Each structure stands twice: as C-alpha cells, then as structure tokens.
C-alpha positions in Angstrom: -39.4 155.2 -11.0 -38.2 153.1 -8.2 -35.9 150.4 -7.8 -37.3 146.9 -5.7 -35.4 143.6 -5.8 -33.7 144.2 -9.2 -36.8 145.5 -10.8 -37.1 149.2 -12.2 -41.0 150.1 -12.0 -43.3 153.3 -11.3 -43.7 153.6 -7.5 -47.3 153.0 -7.7 -46.6 149.4 -9.1 -44.4 148.5 -6.3 -45.4 145.8 -3.7 -43.9 143.7 -1.0 -45.1 140.5 0.7 -46.8 140.9 4.1 -44.4 138.5 5.2 -41.3 140.7 4.8 -39.5 141.2 8.0 -39.5 145.1 7.5 -43.2 144.9 7.7 -43.8 142.3 10.2 -40.7 143.4 12.8 -39.2 146.6 11.5 -36.4 144.4 11.0 -34.2 146.5 8.6 -32.4 150.0 8.1 -32.2 153.0 5.8 -30.4 155.9 4.4 -31.1 159.3 3.1 -28.8 161.1 0.7 -29.2 164.3 -0.9 -28.5 164.8 -4.4 -27.6 168.4 -5.9 -27.6 169.1 -9.9 -28.0 165.1 -9.8 -25.0 164.4 -8.0 -24.8 162.5 -4.5 -23.6 164.8 -2.0 -21.1 163.1 0.2 -21.9 159.7 -1.0 -19.0 157.5 0.3 -19.6 159.0 3.8 -23.9 158.0 3.3 -22.6 154.5 2.4 -20.1 154.4 5.2 -23.3 155.0 7.6 -25.2 152.5 5.8 -22.5 150.0 6.5 -22.3 150.6 10.0 -26.0 150.2 10.4 -26.0 147.1 8.6 -23.4 146.2 10.7 -25.4 146.9 13.7 -28.1 144.7 12.9 -26.3 141.6 11.3 -27.4 142.2 7.6 -25.0 141.4 4.9 -24.6 144.1 2.7 -25.9 143.1 -0.4 -23.9 145.7 -2.6 -20.4 146.9 -3.0 -20.1 150.5 -2.7 -19.5 150.8 -6.8 -22.8 148.7 -7.2 -24.7 151.2 -4.8 -23.3 154.4 -7.1 -24.1 152.7 -10.1 -27.9 152.1 -9.2 -28.1 155.5 -7.5 -27.1 157.1 -10.8 -29.9 154.9 -12.4 -32.6 156.3 -9.9 -31.4 160.0 -10.1 -31.4 159.6 -14.1 -34.8 157.8 -13.8 -36.5 160.7 -11.9 -37.2 164.6 -12.4 -35.4 167.2 -10.6 -31.7 168.6 -10.5 -32.1 168.2 -6.6 -33.6 164.9 -5.4 -33.4 162.7 -2.0 -32.5 159.3 -2.5 -34.0 156.9 0.1 -32.6 153.2 0.6 -34.4 150.8 2.7 -33.0 147.3 3.1 -35.1 144.6 5.1 -34.0 140.9 6.0 -36.1 139.6 3.6 -39.6 137.6 3.4 -39.7 134.4 6.1 -42.3 132.9 8.2 -42.9 134.8 11.5 -40.3 134.1 13.8 -38.0 136.1 15.8 -34.6 134.4 15.0 -32.8 135.2 11.7 -34.0 133.1 8.8 -31.3 131.2 7.1 -30.8 131.9 3.4 -33.1 134.6 2.6 -32.4 137.4 0.2 -32.9 140.9 1.4 -35.3 143.0 0.4 -33.8 146.2 -1.4 -36.1 149.4 -2.1 -34.6 152.7 -3.4 -36.7 155.8 -4.5 -36.1 159.3 -5.4 -38.1 162.7 -4.1 -37.6 166.0 -5.0 -35.1 167.8 -2.4 -36.5 171.3 -1.6 -34.9 174.1 0.1 -35.7 174.9 3.6 -38.2 177.9 3.3 -36.8 181.1 3.2 -39.2 182.4 5.6 -37.6 180.0 8.5 -33.8 180.9 7.6 -34.7 184.5 7.9 -37.1 184.4 11.2 -36.0 181.1 12.5 -38.3 178.1 13.2 -39.4 176.9 16.8 -38.8 173.4 18.8 -40.2 171.8 21.6 -38.1 169.5 24.1 -39.3 165.9 25.3 -37.5 163.2 27.3 -35.6 161.0 24.8 -37.6 157.3 25.2 -36.1 155.4 22.3 -33.8 152.3 22.4 -30.3 152.6 22.8 -28.9 152.2 19.9 -29.5 155.2 18.1 -26.5 155.1 16.1 -28.1 152.5 13.8 -30.6 154.0 11.2 -33.0 151.5 11.5 -36.4 151.4 10.0 -38.1 150.8 13.3 -38.9 154.6 13.9 -42.2 154.7 16.0 -40.5 156.4 18.9 -39.1 159.1 16.9 -42.4 159.4 14.8 -44.1 159.9 18.2 -41.8 162.3 19.5 -42.0 164.4 16.2 -45.4 164.3 16.2 -45.3 166.1 19.7 -43.6 169.4 17.8 -46.1 169.1 15.0 -49.1 169.1 17.6 -47.7 172.4 18.1 -46.9 173.6 15.0 -43.2 173.5 15.6 -40.4 172.1 13.5 -38.6 169.6 15.7 -38.6 168.0 19.2 -35.2 168.4 20.9 -34.4 165.3 23.0 -33.3 165.5 26.5 -32.0 162.1 28.0 -30.6 161.9 31.9 -30.4 165.6 31.9 -28.4 166.2 28.7 -28.7 166.8 24.9 -29.1 164.0 22.6 -30.3 164.9 19.4 -33.8 165.9 17.3 -36.2 163.4 16.5 -35.3 163.6 13.1 -32.1 166.2 13.2 -28.9 166.9 15.0 -28.8 169.7 17.4 -25.9 172.6 17.8 -26.1 175.1 20.4 -23.9 178.2 20.7 -22.6 179.7 24.1 -20.4 182.8 24.3 -19.4 182.7 20.9 -18.8 178.8 21.0 -20.2 176.4 18.9 -21.3 173.2 20.9 -22.2 169.6 19.6 -23.1 166.5 21.8 -20.4 164.0 21.0 -21.0 160.9 18.8 -22.2 157.8 20.6 -24.9 154.8 20.7 -27.4 157.6 21.8 -27.6 159.8 18.9 -27.2 159.1 15.0 -23.7 160.2 13.6 -25.0 163.0 11.1 -23.4 163.8 7.8 -24.4 167.1 8.1 -23.0 167.4 11.6 -19.6 166.6 10.4 -19.7 168.9 7.7 -20.5 171.7 10.6 -17.8 170.7 12.6 -15.2 170.5 9.5 -16.6 173.7 8.7 -15.9 175.3 12.1 -12.7 173.7 12.3 -11.3 174.8 8.7 -12.7 178.5 9.5 -11.3 178.7 12.8 -14.6 179.1 14.6 -14.5 178.3 18.0 -16.2 174.9 18.7 -16.2 171.9 21.4 -17.4 168.5 21.1 -18.6 167.5 24.7 -22.1 166.6 26.7 -24.5 169.6 26.9 -26.6 170.0 30.0 -30.3 170.6 29.5 -29.8 173.9 31.2 -27.4 175.0 28.6 -29.9 174.3 25.8 -32.5 176.6 27.4 -30.0 179.5 28.3 -28.3 179.1 24.5 -27.8 182.0 22.7 -28.4 180.2 19.8 -30.0 177.0 18.8 -29.1 175.0 15.3 -30.7 172.1 13.9 -29.0 170.1 11.0 -30.1 167.2 8.8 -29.5 165.9 5.3 -33.1 167.4 4.1 -32.9 170.4 6.2 -29.3 171.7 5.9 -28.6 174.0 8.6 -31.4 175.9 10.6 -32.0 178.3 13.4 -34.4 177.4 16.1 -35.4 180.7 17.7 -37.7 179.5 19.8 -38.1 176.8 22.3 -40.9 175.5 24.5 -42.7 178.8 23.7 -39.8 180.9 24.9 -37.1 182.8 22.7 -33.8 181.5 22.1 -31.3 184.3 22.5 -32.7 187.5 21.0 -35.6 185.4 19.2 -33.9 186.1 15.8 -31.1 183.9 13.7 -27.5 184.6 15.0 -24.2 185.4 13.7 -23.0 181.8 14.2 -26.0 180.6 11.9 -25.5 183.1 9.5 -21.7 182.3 9.3 -22.4 178.6 9.0 -25.0 178.7 6.5 -22.9 180.9 4.0 -20.0 178.7 4.5 -22.2 175.3 4.1 -23.8 176.6 1.0 -20.4 177.5 -0.7 -19.0 174.0 0.2 -22.2 172.5 -1.0 -21.5 174.7 -4.2 -18.0 173.6 -4.6 -18.2 169.9 -4.5 -21.4 170.1 -6.8 -19.4 171.8 -9.3 -17.6 168.4 -9.8 -14.2 168.9 -7.8 -12.5 166.0 -7.2 -10.9 166.7 -3.9 -12.6 167.8 -0.7 -11.7 171.3 0.9 -12.6 170.2 4.1 -10.4 166.9 3.9 -7.2 168.3 2.1 
C-alpha cells in the first residue's frame, strides 16, 4: 500500500499525469528512511535533510514534521515486515511544460515502503569490491534531487564489472559513492571528507562520526586525496540501506590486507548496538547526551 496525493492504494493502481514536473523535468526531491522493528530510524534527521533539499529547489514543504510522522506511521502499518525502508518523493506538481516555476500548483507527494534486507553476510565477512570514476555530477549534490541520471550512470559502471559501488573523485579528491558515503582508514585514523555542496550529508555518515567521537576513535574530517584512497588501509561504505560495509577491492586491487579491517569490525559492532538501543524505544539518544 502506498500514499499518493492524499489517497491510499495498492502500488499497482498508482499513476501520475504525464505533465507532472517530476516526469518532465526531474523537478523534485526524495528521501529514504530505514525503519527497524517498525520504528523509523533517526526520523528527525531525515526530515531535516528533506527540508534542506526542498529549500534547495525552492519548493514549499507540503507537511509539518508531525504530519510526516503520522503519514509514515500509516505507511509502515499498511505494509508487511518489521524492517522496511520508506521512500518519499515530492515534485513541483502538474503544469504545462515550461521551465519556469508554475504558480498555485499543488505538489505531488508519493510515499512507499519496501522490505529492508540486511547487507549480505558474506560481504560483511569478505568485503565488497568497488571501482573509481570521475565525479561528473552537478555541483548541488547536497540536494537529494530525483534527477539522478549521473548517479545512475556512475553506479552502472560498477554493476557492469560486478562491483558494489563506484567511488567518485573530483579534482583529485574523494567526494562520495554514487549512492553512498565513503570513509577511509590510514594509520589507525578514520578519515571522512567534509560536508559540502559536492556530497550528500548522509545520516549514517553522521552516526559513524558520532560513534567515533563517543568511543574515542581517532578520526579526522578533511579533504582526502585520491592517492590516499588508493593506498588506504581500509575503505568503508555507509548508507541508510547498506549501513556500514567494508570495501576490500578497489579497481581490481586489494585494499590493505584485502580483508575487512579492525576499524570496520569496531564500527560495525558499535553501529549495531546503537541501532538496537534506539529501536528498543529509548527516548534519549546516547550519542547526543
């Protein structure tokens, strides 16, 4: 069951007009929110990021945070599975084809749920492979826009060679993955590229850095040169649906020992414990206390 413009229906019955600006121009934003044990994870952070994206394309938020929460609770309740991931999709609505913003047009709002499956156990044990490519996307990557063709093409490069992800390099420095954030480890220090307009501010990215700070793990947020990526002791991939995963092969060459490292093992265990604590219904967030 999905939500579309105030109505609930099976996804097979959902449709939008061909003049929807999301279809015509890719004029819209989206958000992905994991829900564990039917509880959205870090919901306020996700809704704040949604607001940032809406502000970035000058589109008024159609709902308050409380209204979003109620809608998402209904979506979760209407679908099977204790663990789900929620997809929110907002466009500028239906209007005649014209680049300029239409006036007095209601936005299109679409919400659906899919099963949230844990990362394959074998990849957590052996690690995954990735490739690198030049980051040729637009320069507002901090906006979670639905016009994802550059990301699609970059991610397909990895799929073509049976790799998990494409790690992006712009002007000689790491930005992120085609659909993820990327950390590296060098000399037992966790390194993360700084937030900017050239990368999406990941929710899991934030959790990892907060866990590192809380548990006295040495870490730095700074520009990371391509050469540092290629000679890293470990590479870690993070996203809301993949959580934390080790990259053990890059462009066909082993990363470090070619096996998941100590930093991955520590952060993965901390993340799972933190997630379980939050899903048990604790009101306070130990990372924010």
